[in-house]
C-alpha positions in Angstrom: 129.5 -49.5 -48.4 126.4 -47.8 -47.0 126.5 -44.9 -44.5 123.8 -43.6 -42.2 122.4 -40.3 -43.5 120.7 -38.0 -41.0 117.9 -36.0 -42.9 116.1 -33.1 -41.4 113.3 -31.0 -42.9 113.8 -27.2 -42.4 111.1 -24.8 -43.6 110.8 -25.3 -47.3 113.7 -27.7 -47.8 115.9 -30.5 -46.3 119.4 -30.9 -45.1 121.4 -34.0 -44.5 124.8 -35.2 -43.3 126.8 -38.3 -42.8 127.9 -38.6 -39.1 130.7 -41.0 -40.0 132.1 -38.6 -42.7 132.8 -35.2 -41.1 132.0 -32.3 -43.3 129.9 -34.3 -45.7 126.6 -32.3 -45.9 124.0 -31.3 -48.4 120.8 -29.2 -48.6 118.1 -28.8 -51.2 114.3 -28.3 -51.6 113.4 -32.0 -51.8 114.6 -35.0 -49.9 115.5 -36.8 -53.1 117.6 -33.9 -54.3 119.3 -33.6 -50.9 120.2 -37.3 -50.9 121.5 -37.0 -54.5 123.7 -34.1 -53.5 124.9 -35.9 -50.4 126.0 -38.9 -52.5 127.9 -36.5 -54.8 129.5 -34.8 -51.7 130.6 -38.2 -50.4 132.2 -39.1 -53.8 134.1 -35.7 -53.8 135.2 -36.2 -50.2 136.7 -39.6 -51.0 138.4 -38.3 -54.2 139.8 -35.2 -52.5 141.2 -37.1 -49.6 142.6 -39.9 -51.7 141.1 -42.3 -49.2 142.2 -45.8 -50.0 140.1 -47.1 -47.2 136.5 -46.0 -46.7 135.6 -44.1 -43.5 134.7 -46.5 -40.7 131.0 -46.9 -40.0 130.6 -46.2 -36.3 127.2 -44.6 -36.1 124.1 -46.7 -35.3 120.5 -45.8 -35.1 117.8 -46.9 -32.6 114.2 -45.9 -32.1 112.7 -45.5 -28.7 109.0 -46.0 -28.3 106.9 -43.9 -25.9 103.4 -44.5 -24.8 
């Protein structure tokens, strides 16, 4: 299953979180490293919570154009 990751650049690094998995966050100097850490955080979250069912995907994304 795929989850939406929100990625934000802050100063010299990046942070990211999964809105559908509360508490699943990561931060690093590069976007690629941040996403790698976020994937690891998700795996740990699922193992620690012994989740038999994956968290429900409820978040959607849409872009709004402005002139």
